[in-house]
DSSP file (Angstrom, degrees, kcal/mol; ACC not computed):
  #  RESIDUE AA STRUCTURE BP1 BP2  ACC     N-H-->O    O-->H-N    N-H-->O    O-->H-N    TCO  KAPPA ALPHA  PHI   PSI    X-CA   Y-CA   Z-CA
    1    1 A M              0   0    0      0, 0.0     2,-0.3     0, 0.0    59,-0.2   0.000 360.0 360.0 360.0 136.4    4.3    1.4    4.6
    2    2 A K  E     -A   59   0A   0     57,-2.5    57,-4.1    31,-0.2     2,-0.3  -0.986 360.0-141.6-134.6 150.4    4.0    1.9    0.9
    3    3 A V  E     -AB  58  32A   0     29,-2.3    29,-2.5    -2,-0.3     2,-0.4  -0.750  23.4-109.4-110.5 157.7    2.9   -0.5   -1.9
    4    4 A L  E     + B   0  31A   0     53,-2.0    45,-2.6    45,-0.3     2,-0.3  -0.730  36.0 179.8 -87.2 128.8    4.2   -0.8   -5.4
    5    5 A I  E     -CB  48  30A   0     25,-2.1    25,-2.5    -2,-0.4     2,-0.5  -0.921  21.2-144.3-123.0 152.5    2.1    0.3   -8.3
    6    6 A Q  E     -CB  47  29A   0     41,-3.1    41,-1.7    -2,-0.3    23,-0.2  -0.970  26.5-124.3-117.7 128.9    2.6    0.4  -12.0
    7    7 A Y  E     -C   46   0A   0     21,-3.1    20,-3.4    -2,-0.5    39,-0.3  -0.473  21.6-174.7 -75.2 141.7    1.1    3.3  -13.9
    8    8 A T  S    S+     0   0    0     37,-1.9     2,-0.4    18,-0.2    38,-0.2   0.457  73.8  45.3-107.5  -8.8   -1.2    2.5  -16.8
    9    9 A Q  S    S-     0   0    0     36,-1.0    -1,-0.2    16,-0.1     2,-0.1  -1.000  81.1-125.7-133.8 132.2   -1.6    6.1  -17.9
   10   10 A A        +     0   0    0     -2,-0.4     2,-0.3    -3,-0.1    15,-0.2  -0.436  57.7 103.7 -67.8 149.4    1.0    8.8  -18.4
   11   11 A G  E    S-D   24   0B   0     13,-2.1    13,-3.0    -2,-0.1     2,-0.5  -0.966  71.2 -60.4 164.4-172.7    0.4   12.0  -16.5
   12   12 A K  E     +D   23   0B   0     -2,-0.3     2,-0.3    11,-0.2    11,-0.2  -0.886  54.5 171.8-101.3 135.3    1.3   14.2  -13.6
   13   13 A Y  E     -D   22   0B   0      9,-2.3     9,-3.3    -2,-0.5     2,-0.3  -0.883  19.4-170.0-137.8 157.9    0.8   12.6  -10.2
   14   14 A R        -     0   0    0     -2,-0.3     7,-0.1     7,-0.2     3,-0.0  -0.945  12.2-158.0-148.5 135.0    1.6   13.4   -6.6
   15   15 A D  S    S+     0   0    0     -2,-0.3     2,-0.3     1,-0.1    -1,-0.1   0.925  83.7  36.2 -73.6 -45.6    1.2   11.0   -3.5
   16   16 A Q  S >  S-     0   0    0      4,-0.1     3,-1.2     1,-0.1    -1,-0.1  -0.796  82.3-124.6-117.0 150.3    1.0   13.6   -0.9
   17   17 A A  T 3  S+     0   0    0     -2,-0.3    -1,-0.1     1,-0.3    -2,-0.0   0.773 111.3  54.7 -73.2 -18.1   -0.7   17.0   -1.2
   18   18 A W  T 3  S+     0   0    0      2,-0.1    -1,-0.3    -4,-0.0     2,-0.1   0.539  91.4  97.0 -84.3  -8.4    2.5   18.9   -0.2
   19   19 A E  S <  S-     0   0    0     -3,-1.2     2,-0.2     1,-0.1     3,-0.0  -0.419  80.8-111.9 -73.0 147.1    4.5   17.1   -3.0
   20   20 A A        -     0   0    0     -2,-0.1     2,-0.1     1,-0.1    -4,-0.1  -0.580  40.7 -96.0 -77.3 149.5    5.1   18.7   -6.3
   21   21 A L        -     0   0    0     -2,-0.2     2,-0.4    -7,-0.1    -7,-0.2  -0.446  44.5-162.7 -63.9 134.8    3.4   17.1   -9.4
   22   22 A T  E     -D   13   0B   0     -9,-3.3    -9,-2.3    -2,-0.1     2,-0.5  -0.920  20.2-117.0-120.9 146.9    5.8   14.7  -11.1
   23   23 A L  E     -D   12   0B   0     -2,-0.4     2,-0.4   -11,-0.2   -11,-0.2  -0.702  32.7-170.6 -82.9 129.8    5.4   13.4  -14.6
   24   24 A R  E     -D   11   0B   0    -13,-3.0   -13,-2.1    -2,-0.5     2,-0.2  -0.973  10.8-144.3-123.6 137.2    5.0    9.6  -14.8
   25   25 A T    >   -     0   0    0     -2,-0.4     3,-2.0   -15,-0.2   -18,-0.3  -0.563  35.0 -84.4 -96.2 159.2    5.1    7.6  -17.9
   26   26 A E  T 3  S+     0   0    0      1,-0.2   -18,-0.2    -2,-0.2    -1,-0.1  -0.400 118.1  25.4 -53.6 133.5    2.9    4.4  -18.7
   27   27 A G  T 3  S+     0   0    0    -20,-3.4    -1,-0.2     1,-0.3   -19,-0.1   0.143  85.9 139.9  95.7 -22.7    4.7    1.4  -17.2
   28   28 A K    <   -     0   0    0     -3,-2.0   -21,-3.1   -22,-0.1     2,-0.4  -0.314  42.8-144.8 -59.4 135.6    6.6    3.3  -14.5
   29   29 A I  E     +B    6   0A   0    -23,-0.2     2,-0.3    -3,-0.1   -23,-0.2  -0.851  26.6 167.2-104.7 138.0    6.7    1.5  -11.1
   30   30 A Q  E     -B    5   0A   0    -25,-2.5   -25,-2.1    -2,-0.4     2,-0.4  -0.997  37.6-120.5-149.2 149.6    6.6    3.6   -7.9
   31   31 A A  E     +B    4   0A   0     -2,-0.3     2,-0.3   -27,-0.2   -27,-0.2  -0.751  45.8 163.2 -85.8 128.4    6.1    3.1   -4.1
   32   32 A V  E     -B    3   0A   0    -29,-2.5   -29,-2.3    -2,-0.4    27,-0.2  -0.871  43.4 -81.8-140.4 173.2    3.0    5.1   -2.9
   33   33 A T     >  -     0   0    0     -2,-0.3     4,-2.2   -31,-0.2     3,-0.5  -0.483  41.5-114.5 -76.7 150.1    0.8    5.1    0.0
   34   34 A P  H  > S+     0   0    0      0, 0.0     4,-2.2     0, 0.0     5,-0.1   0.841 114.3  52.1 -55.0 -38.3   -2.1    2.5    0.1
   35   35 A S  H  > S+     0   0    0      2,-0.2     4,-1.6     1,-0.2     5,-0.1   0.875 112.0  44.2 -67.9 -35.3   -4.8    5.1   -0.1
   36   36 A Y  H  > S+     0   0    0     -3,-0.5     4,-2.2     2,-0.2    -1,-0.2   0.852 109.8  55.3 -79.9 -25.1   -3.3    6.7   -3.0
   37   37 A A  H  X S+     0   0    0     -4,-2.2     4,-2.7     1,-0.2     5,-0.2   0.907 108.8  50.5 -60.8 -45.8   -2.7    3.4   -4.7
   38   38 A A  H  X S+     0   0    0     -4,-2.2     4,-2.3    -5,-0.2    -2,-0.2   0.906 109.1  50.2 -63.9 -39.0   -6.5    2.6   -4.2
   39   39 A Q  H  X S+     0   0    0     -4,-1.6     4,-2.3     2,-0.2    -1,-0.2   0.963 112.9  46.5 -67.2 -51.5   -7.6    6.0   -5.8
   40   40 A L  H  <>S+     0   0    0     -4,-2.2     5,-3.3     1,-0.2     6,-0.9   0.894 113.8  47.9 -58.8 -41.4   -5.3    5.4   -8.9
   41   41 A I  H ><5S+     0   0    0     -4,-2.7     3,-1.8     3,-0.2    -1,-0.2   0.933 110.7  52.4 -69.7 -41.7   -6.6    1.7   -9.3
   42   42 A E  H 3<5S+     0   0    0     -4,-2.3    -2,-0.2     1,-0.3    -1,-0.2   0.866 111.4  46.2 -60.7 -39.8  -10.1    3.0   -9.0
   43   43 A Q  T 3<5S-     0   0    0     -4,-2.3    -1,-0.3    -5,-0.2    -2,-0.2   0.274 113.5-120.5 -82.0  11.5   -9.5    5.4  -11.6
   44   44 A N  T < 5S+     0   0    0     -3,-1.8    -3,-0.2     2,-0.2    -2,-0.1   0.798  82.5 115.4  52.4  32.3   -7.8    2.8  -13.8
   45   45 A K  S   <S+     0   0    0     -5,-3.3   -37,-1.9    -6,-0.2   -36,-1.0   0.442  77.9  18.9-106.5   6.6   -4.6    4.8  -13.9
   46   46 A A  E     -C    7   0A   0     -6,-0.9     2,-0.3   -39,-0.3   -39,-0.2  -0.981  60.2-151.5-160.5 162.3   -2.6    2.3  -12.1
   47   47 A S  E     -C    6   0A   0    -41,-1.7   -41,-3.1    -2,-0.3     2,-0.1  -0.983  33.1-100.4-139.9 149.2   -2.4   -1.4  -11.1
   48   48 A L  E     -C    5   0A   0     -2,-0.3     2,-0.5   -43,-0.2   -43,-0.3  -0.349  29.2-128.8 -66.7 142.1   -0.8   -3.2   -8.0
   49   49 A V        -     0   0    0    -45,-2.6     8,-1.3     8,-0.2   -45,-0.3  -0.906  32.6-176.9 -95.5 128.4    2.5   -4.9   -8.5
   50   50 A I  B     -E   56   0C   0     -2,-0.5     6,-0.2     6,-0.2     4,-0.0  -0.863  23.2-113.3-121.6 157.7    2.3   -8.4   -7.1
   51   51 A S    >   -     0   0    0      4,-2.9     3,-1.9    -2,-0.3    -1,-0.1  -0.162  40.8 -91.1 -78.9 178.4    5.0  -11.1   -6.9
   52   52 A E  T 3  S+     0   0    0      1,-0.3    -1,-0.1     2,-0.1    -2,-0.0   0.841 129.1  50.6 -62.8 -32.4    5.1  -14.4   -8.8
   53   53 A D  T 3  S-     0   0    0      2,-0.1    -1,-0.3     1,-0.0    -2,-0.1   0.251 124.2-103.2 -93.3  23.0    3.2  -16.1   -6.0
   54   54 A E  S <  S+     0   0    0     -3,-1.9     2,-0.3     1,-0.2    -2,-0.1   0.730  71.2 144.5  71.4  22.9    0.5  -13.4   -6.0
   55   55 A Q        -     0   0    0      1,-0.1    -4,-2.9     0, 0.0    -1,-0.2  -0.713  56.5-105.0 -97.9 149.6    1.5  -11.6   -3.0
   56   56 A L  B     -E   50   0C   0     -2,-0.3     2,-0.7    -6,-0.2    -6,-0.2  -0.409  32.4-132.5 -64.4 140.6    1.3   -7.8   -2.5
   57   57 A V        -     0   0    0     -8,-1.3   -53,-2.0   -53,-0.2     2,-0.4  -0.880  26.4-167.9-100.9 114.0    4.7   -6.1   -2.8
   58   58 A V  E     -A    3   0A   0     -2,-0.7     2,-0.5   -55,-0.2   -55,-0.2  -0.787  14.5-149.8-107.3 141.6    5.2   -3.8    0.1
   59   59 A H  E      A    2   0A   0    -57,-4.1   -57,-2.5    -2,-0.4    -2,-0.0  -0.950 360.0 360.0-109.7 123.5    8.0   -1.0    0.4
   60   60 A V              0   0    0     -2,-0.5    -1,-0.1   -59,-0.2   -57,-0.1   0.342 360.0 360.0 -99.6 360.0    8.9   -0.4    4.1
């Protein structure tokens, strides 16, 4: 399971340790693991994407 986030800061990111760093721009939406989403949100580098009825958007 992955959740959708939207980057609030441009930079190089990787979801898993074995993945190559990839450049992400501000506003880019991506599906990431919940733990990585939590790290980015805590660092103010991303925000969760939620639906109009305020439900978490999950990518299976």
